[in-house]
DRENMIZA-547128 format. One record per residue (C-alpha): residue number from 1; residue in three letters; y, z, x. Coordinates in nm, 3 decimals, always signed. Layout:
   num   residuo     north        up      east
   NUM       Ala         Y         Z         X
...
// end
This chain:
   num   residuo     north        up      east
     1       Met   +16.690   +28.060    +1.337
     2       Asn   +16.733   +28.033    +1.695
     3       Lys   +16.508   +27.881    +1.862
     4       Gln   +16.496   +28.083    +2.233
     5       Leu   +16.454   +28.370    +2.023
     6       Leu   +16.108   +28.238    +1.853
     7       Arg   +15.979   +28.178    +2.180
     8       Lys   +16.014   +28.544    +2.286
     9       Phe   +15.854   +28.619    +1.965
    10       Ile   +15.602   +28.426    +2.040
    11       Asn   +15.591   +28.531    +2.437
    12       Arg   +15.592   +28.927    +2.329
    13       Gln   +15.925   +28.916    +2.490
    14       Cys   +16.142   +29.038    +2.186
    15       Thr   +16.327   +29.383    +2.148
    16       Pro   +16.193   +29.590    +1.855
    17       Asp   +16.529   +29.496    +1.676
    18       Glu   +16.477   +29.148    +1.787
    19       Met   +16.093   +29.156    +1.650
    20       Arg   +16.174   +29.307    +1.327
    21       Phe   +16.434   +29.023    +1.263
    22       Val   +16.265   +28.744    +1.304
    23       Gln   +15.961   +28.979    +1.100
    24       Asp   +16.229   +28.949    +0.829
    25       Trp   +16.347   +28.568    +0.871
    26       Leu   +15.976   +28.491    +0.795
    27       Val   +15.866   +28.631    +0.495
    28       Ser   +16.208   +28.598    +0.353
    29       Thr   +16.164   +28.438    +0.010
    30       Gly   +16.259   +28.122    -0.048
    31       Asn   +16.252   +28.003    +0.341
    32       Asp   +15.957   +27.820    +0.310
    33       Glu   +16.095   +27.510    +0.334
    34       Glu   +16.286   +27.565    +0.635
    35       Val   +15.978   +27.693    +0.796
    36       Thr   +15.812   +27.356    +0.718
    37       Ala   +16.096   +27.193    +0.821
    38       Leu   +16.086   +27.331    +1.177
    39       Leu   +15.707   +27.240    +1.182
    40       Lys   +15.788   +26.926    +1.160
    41       Ala   +16.090   +26.845    +1.388
    42       Ser   +15.882   +27.042    +1.627
    43       Trp   +15.598   +26.798    +1.551
    44       Glu   +15.797   +26.529    +1.586
    45       His   +15.928   +26.613    +1.915
    46       Lys   +15.573   +26.685    +2.093
    47       Ser   +15.438   +26.323    +1.979
    48       Lys   +15.705   +26.147    +2.105
    49       Gly   +15.608   +25.863    +2.352
    50       Thr   +15.271   +25.876    +2.225
    51       Glu   +15.077   +25.546    +2.091
    52       Leu   +15.063   +25.661    +1.742
    53       Asp   +15.281   +25.461    +1.482
    54       Ser   +15.492   +25.682    +1.197
    55       Gln   +15.203   +25.630    +0.951
    56       Arg   +14.933   +25.773    +1.173
    57       Lys   +15.176   +26.090    +1.300
    58       Glu   +15.194   +26.237    +0.916
    59       Glu   +14.815   +26.151    +0.848
    60       Val   +14.779   +26.361    +1.231
    61       Tyr   +15.038   +26.630    +1.092
    62       Gln   +14.881   +26.684    +0.756
    63       Gln   +14.473   +26.719    +0.929
    64       Leu   +14.670   +26.980    +1.138
    65       Met   +14.832   +27.211    +0.852
    66       Thr   +14.452   +27.152    +0.652
    67       Lys   +14.308   +27.280    +0.996
    68       Met   +14.496   +27.523    +0.975
    69       Gln   +14.470   +27.687    +0.656
    70       Val   +14.092   +27.633    +0.711
    71       Arg   +14.043   +27.816    +1.034
    72       Lys   +14.297   +28.101    +0.948
    73       Gln   +14.029   +28.325    +1.072
    74       Glu   +14.022   +28.191    +1.401
    75       Ser   +14.396   +28.167    +1.455
    76       Ser   +14.470   +28.331    +1.793
    77       Phe   +14.785   +28.373    +1.706
    78       Tyr   +14.666   +28.575    +1.375
    79       Asp   +14.404   +28.749    +1.630
    80       Tyr   +14.724   +28.872    +1.867
    81       Ala   +14.960   +28.960    +1.619
    82       Val   +14.675   +29.233    +1.462
    83       Arg   +14.576   +29.353    +1.801
    84       Glu   +15.013   +29.390    +1.877
    85       Glu   +15.093   +29.580    +1.538
    86       Gln   +14.822   +29.821    +1.403
    87       Ser   +15.028   +29.961    +1.129
    88       Glu   +14.936   +29.871    +0.740
    89       Arg   +15.271   +29.679    +0.735
    90       Ala   +15.187   +29.461    +1.004
    91       Val   +14.827   +29.373    +0.906
    92       Ser   +14.972   +29.306    +0.563
    93       Phe   +15.251   +29.069    +0.701
    94       Tyr   +15.057   +28.850    +0.936
    95       Arg   +14.814   +28.782    +0.685
    96       Lys   +15.042   +28.703    +0.413
    97       His   +15.247   +28.445    +0.656
    98       Trp   +14.939   +28.373    +0.935
    99       Trp   +15.008   +27.981    +0.815
   100       Lys   +15.399   +28.009    +0.986
   101       Leu   +15.327   +28.253    +1.296
   102       Ala   +15.061   +27.989    +1.383
   103       Gly   +15.264   +27.694    +1.328
   104       Val   +15.524   +27.810    +1.549
   105       Leu   +15.301   +27.915    +1.831
   106       Leu   +15.129   +27.608    +1.774
   107       Leu   +15.402   +27.359    +1.825
   108       Val   +15.671   +27.573    +1.997
   109       Thr   +15.433   +27.634    +2.280
   110       Gly   +15.304   +27.307    +2.365
   111       Leu   +14.949   +27.383    +2.273
   112       Phe   +14.895   +27.080    +2.095
   113       Ala   +14.852   +26.931    +2.464
   114       Thr   +14.500   +27.048    +2.439
   115       Asn   +14.146   +26.894    +2.291
   116       Arg   +14.141   +27.132    +2.028
   117       Tyr   +14.435   +27.077    +1.838
   118       Trp   +14.490   +26.719    +1.944
   119       Pro   +14.274   +26.453    +1.757
   120       Asp   +14.049   +26.245    +1.956
   121       Glu   +14.261   +25.915    +1.845
   122       Asn   +14.534   +26.013    +2.084
   123       Ile   +14.350   +26.117    +2.393
   124       Glu   +14.449   +25.874    +2.641
   125       Lys   +14.156   +25.618    +2.759
   126       Lys   +14.154   +25.547    +3.104
   127       Ala   +14.142   +25.133    +3.108
   128       Ile   +13.793   +24.975    +3.241
   129       Val   +13.833   +24.737    +3.519
   130       Thr   +13.684   +24.397    +3.494
   131       Ile   +13.525   +24.273    +3.828
   132       Gln   +13.522   +23.892    +3.919
   133       Lys   +13.348   +23.727    +4.230
   134       Val   +13.418   +23.325    +4.205
   135       Asn   +13.318   +23.073    +4.466
   136       Ser   +13.500   +22.756    +4.483
   137       Lys   +13.317   +22.424    +4.581
   138       Gly   +13.142   +22.460    +4.928
   139       Gln   +13.098   +22.804    +4.922
   140       Lys   +12.784   +23.024    +4.859
   141       Ser   +12.786   +23.428    +4.870
   142       Thr   +12.576   +23.733    +4.839
   143       Ile   +12.679   +24.036    +4.618
   144       Thr   +12.483   +24.334    +4.589
   145       Leu   +12.565   +24.539    +4.287
   146       Lys   +12.577   +24.912    +4.244
   147       Asp   +12.211   +24.948    +4.116
   148       Gly   +12.091   +24.789    +4.409
   149       Ser   +12.033   +24.432    +4.253
   150       Lys   +12.147   +24.122    +4.442
   151       Val   +12.313   +23.816    +4.308
   152       Tyr   +12.281   +23.505    +4.550
   153       Leu   +12.616   +23.301    +4.373
   154       Asn   +12.598   +22.952    +4.435
   155       Ser   +12.906   +22.715    +4.446
   156       Glu   +13.139   +22.612    +4.207
   157       Ser   +13.026   +22.943    +4.046
   158       Ser   +13.147   +23.291    +3.940
   159       Ile   +13.020   +23.604    +3.786
   160       Lys   +13.224   +23.931    +3.620
   161       Tyr   +13.137   +24.253    +3.517
   162       Leu   +13.234   +24.606    +3.426
   163       Glu   +13.346   +24.877    +3.663
   164       Asn   +13.112   +25.118    +3.536
   165       Tyr   +12.856   +24.849    +3.564
   166       Gly   +12.506   +25.017    +3.626
   167       Gln   +12.640   +25.383    +3.432
   168       Lys   +12.542   +25.316    +3.109
   169       Thr   +12.411   +24.917    +3.105
   170       Arg   +12.382   +24.646    +3.350
   171       Ser   +12.558   +24.364    +3.232
   172       Ile   +12.694   +24.068    +3.400
   173       Glu   +12.870   +23.721    +3.288
   174       Leu   +12.772   +23.394    +3.482
   175       Thr   +12.966   +23.063    +3.481
   176       Gly   +12.776   +22.797    +3.727
   177       Glu   +12.436   +22.897    +3.863
   178       Ala   +12.325   +23.199    +4.061
   179       Phe   +11.948   +23.374    +4.152
   180       Phe   +11.946   +23.709    +4.056
   181       Glu   +11.702   +23.954    +4.222
   182       Val   +11.669   +24.282    +4.012
   183       Val   +11.605   +24.628    +4.051
   184       Lys   +11.335   +24.756    +3.819
   185       Asp   +11.538   +25.058    +3.570
   186       Pro   +11.359   +25.056    +3.241
   187       Leu   +11.637   +25.303    +3.091
   188       Arg   +11.867   +25.020    +3.149
   189       Pro   +11.813   +24.673    +3.116
   190       Phe   +11.983   +24.383    +3.326
   191       Ile   +12.110   +24.161    +3.065
   192       Val   +12.322   +23.781    +3.212
   193       Lys   +12.504   +23.616    +2.954
   194       Ser   +12.588   +23.304    +3.069
   195       Gly   +12.682   +23.073    +2.783
   196       Lys   +12.443   +23.010    +2.505
   197       Ile   +12.179   +23.187    +2.613
   198       Thr   +12.101   +23.568    +2.722
   199       Thr   +11.856   +23.671    +2.985
   200       Thr   +11.718   +24.012    +2.963
   201       Ala   +11.516   +24.152    +3.265
   202       Leu   +11.383   +24.520    +3.346
   203       Gly   +11.292   +24.463    +3.722
   204       Thr   +11.228   +24.066    +3.876
   205       Ser   +11.389   +23.772    +3.992
   206       Phe   +11.492   +23.448    +3.805
   207       Asn   +11.737   +23.158    +3.829
   208       Val   +11.990   +23.091    +3.596
   209       Arg   +12.200   +22.723    +3.569
   210       Ala   +12.501   +22.706    +3.313
   211       Phe   +12.768   +22.468    +3.462
   212       Gln   +13.005   +22.413    +3.222
   213       Asp   +13.039   +22.021    +3.330
   214       Glu   +12.667   +21.998    +3.215
   215       Pro   +12.500   +21.949    +2.918
   216       Ser   +12.193   +22.175    +2.934
   217       Ile   +12.127   +22.620    +3.072
   218       Ser   +11.825   +22.672    +3.217
   219       Val   +11.671   +22.995    +3.281
   220       Ser   +11.379   +22.967    +3.576
   221       Leu   +11.183   +23.257    +3.627
   222       Ala   +11.056   +23.314    +4.013
   223       Thr   +10.865   +23.705    +3.974
   224       Gly   +10.815   +23.944    +3.700
   225       Ser   +10.939   +23.892    +3.283
   226       Val   +11.210   +23.770    +3.108
   227       Lys   +11.376   +23.739    +2.784
   228       Val   +11.576   +23.456    +2.707
   229       Glu   +11.739   +23.471    +2.347
   230       Ser   +11.964   +23.177    +2.243
   231       Asp   +12.274   +23.197    +2.006
   232       Phe   +12.218   +22.914    +1.830
   233       Gln   +11.898   +22.826    +1.601
   234       Phe   +11.776   +22.511    +1.575
   235       Pro   +11.514   +22.453    +1.261
   236       Glu   +11.225   +22.377    +1.534
   237       Ser   +11.280   +22.569    +1.801
   238       Glu   +11.184   +22.952    +1.909
   239       Lys   +11.463   +23.241    +1.881
   240       Asp   +11.374   +23.387    +2.198
   241       Phe   +11.090   +23.352    +2.457
   242       Ile   +10.908   +23.573    +2.700
   243       Leu   +10.893   +23.373    +3.020
   244       Asn   +10.613   +23.358    +3.284
   245       Pro   +10.679   +23.322    +3.636
   246       Gly   +10.692   +22.937    +3.714
   247       Glu   +10.883   +22.857    +3.324
   248       Glu   +11.192   +22.857    +3.230
   249       Ala   +11.376   +22.806    +2.946
   250       Val   +11.622   +22.514    +2.876
   251       Val   +11.850   +22.509    +2.575
   252       Asp   +12.134   +22.228    +2.479
   253       Asp   +12.300   +22.091    +2.187
   254       His   +11.957   +21.960    +2.034
   255       Gln   +11.695   +22.189    +2.115
   256       Phe   +11.558   +22.539    +2.291
   257       Ile   +11.243   +22.477    +2.485
   258       Arg   +11.004   +22.638    +2.755
   259       Gln   +10.849   +22.470    +3.022
   260       Asn   +10.683   +22.461    +3.369
   261       Phe   +10.952   +22.405    +3.665
   262       Asp   +10.930   +22.274    +4.010
   263       Ala   +11.061   +22.575    +4.248
   264       Arg   +11.173   +22.349    +4.537
   265       Lys   +11.428   +22.166    +4.264
   266       Val   +11.517   +22.464    +4.104
   267       Leu   +11.545   +22.787    +4.375
   268       Ser   +11.589   +22.566    +4.744
   269       Trp   +11.980   +22.600    +4.713
   270       Lys   +11.946   +22.961    +4.764
   271       Glu   +11.730   +22.907    +5.112
   272       Gly   +12.073   +22.613    +5.178
   273       Val   +11.823   +22.339    +5.076
   274       Ile   +11.978   +22.076    +4.869
   275       Tyr   +11.644   +21.900    +4.716
   276       Phe   +11.688   +21.561    +4.536
   277       Asp   +11.354   +21.392    +4.361
   278       Asp   +11.468   +21.095    +4.204
   279       Thr   +11.795   +21.207    +4.118
   280       Lys   +11.992   +20.986    +3.973
   281       Leu   +12.342   +20.890    +4.145
   282       Phe   +12.593   +21.060    +3.945
   283       Glu   +12.409   +21.365    +3.954
   284       Thr   +12.368   +21.376    +4.325
   285       Leu   +12.707   +21.286    +4.419
   286       Lys   +12.824   +21.539    +4.140
   287       Glu   +12.573   +21.815    +4.318
   288       Leu   +12.700   +21.699    +4.698
   289       Glu   +13.080   +21.756    +4.545
   290       Arg   +12.959   +22.122    +4.458
   291       Trp   +12.801   +22.160    +4.785
   292       Tyr   +13.062   +22.014    +5.035
   293       Asp   +13.380   +22.045    +4.874
   294       Val   +13.459   +21.672    +4.818
   295       Thr   +13.543   +21.352    +4.589
   296       Phe   +13.388   +21.054    +4.580
   297       Lys   +13.483   +20.739    +4.430
   298       Val   +13.245   +20.478    +4.395
   299       Lys   +13.318   +20.086    +4.512
   300       Asn   +13.121   +19.741    +4.392
   301       Leu   +12.880   +19.934    +4.163
   302       Gln   +12.739   +19.672    +3.914
   303       Ser   +12.507   +19.974    +3.758
   304       Asp   +12.330   +20.330    +3.832
   305       Glu   +12.038   +20.273    +3.605
   306       Asp   +11.829   +20.189    +3.918
   307       Ile   +12.003   +20.377    +4.175
   308       Arg   +11.847   +20.738    +4.282
   309       Gly   +11.774   +20.971    +4.528
   310       Thr   +11.526   +21.201    +4.692
   311       Gly   +11.582   +21.392    +5.026
   312       Ser   +11.517   +21.783    +5.073
   313       Phe   +11.824   +21.897    +5.303
   314       Lys   +11.838   +22.241    +5.469
   315       Asn   +12.224   +22.301    +5.642
   316       Gln   +12.266   +21.974    +5.701
   317       Ser   +12.647   +21.792    +5.746
   318       Leu   +12.741   +21.586    +5.450
   319       Glu   +12.769   +21.266    +5.704
   320       Asn   +12.380   +21.293    +5.765
   321       Val   +12.300   +21.353    +5.407
   322       Leu   +12.492   +21.067    +5.367
   323       Gln   +12.320   +20.846    +5.637
   324       Ile   +11.976   +20.941    +5.468
   325       Leu   +12.052   +20.858    +5.134
   326       Gly   +12.251   +20.541    +5.178
   327       His   +11.991   +20.371    +5.328
   328       Ser   +11.734   +20.453    +5.012
   329       Met   +12.042   +20.407    +4.741
   330       Lys   +12.202   +20.086    +4.915
   331       Phe   +12.539   +20.225    +5.016
   332       Glu   +12.792   +20.234    +5.319
   333       Phe   +13.040   +20.515    +5.331
   334       Glu   +13.375   +20.638    +5.479
   335       Ile   +13.487   +21.027    +5.453
   336       Lys   +13.871   +21.086    +5.506
   337       Glu   +13.936   +21.490    +5.512
   338       Arg   +13.811   +21.560    +5.175
   339       Glu   +13.806   +21.187    +4.986
   340       Val   +13.405   +20.971    +5.045
   341       Thr   +13.407   +20.633    +4.948
   342       Leu   +13.104   +20.455    +4.865
   343       Asn   +13.041   +20.123    +4.894
   344       Phe   +12.770   +19.958    +4.735
   345       Lys   +12.622   +19.671    +4.884
// end
């Protein structure tokens, strides 16, 4: 059968002689295999370039044929045929051979492009983009999210979230440290995933510290309330905690606990303050490396057990900080570009 003639037939452009020719061909005894082959070939042509594998294409094709049988009374082509040819012969013809005509119409005219006949699995889904904000050493930033919530991101820290943040969920992944000021939205809880723990809040402010080179992760609540859950289960620990202001949840490889925290020590970084309270030497140096994007070399150190630093420094230069700490920790220092050498006395 000539495909151009079939298109003319479908588009109601045939002459009366051509119309009768196509009808006679469709009702001819023994041509079902040829019609089926035509439909199959048209289907393969229409489905080229899709992401369906050959097995799935066959399944979809069979689903289509089943749909046409179930919905023969809904066939727009069947209705059109009855309207166009009101004679008893025409009505009988279309009712008897509706499946052939409906199949030719759907495949040749490309109606598979519509969602009515195209299965949901083949609708192209728009890729959802992941947004990532990264701070290197010595850098801090404030990020305002779509819902108005704010993230104060510390040095050597990063967050990432989906581009559609706020539409259905408010979920963020954190590495490093950040302080969150969350806009209240009871329908969409604010969720922070940070290593081993997940923090859920509605409207509150809290700090999360989850640096990869530190053994513990902490969530410290400033206002409101949050629920903190651990991925790990410990025999003598709770599964989760509901924190009150001034409390923090801490998890490491051995325990998951709730305790009070010193707001000056935990939250002052957001205000540009480095706070040390009897802090061990190498914890002090690690924090300074993060703040000032430098590396430390230590000379003439016998033992670091009794070397601890105390002090509060707001927006101070590294040189000023080291001068003050050097008096109590007994060292001299030399700064060369990004490398700092400490020489203990």
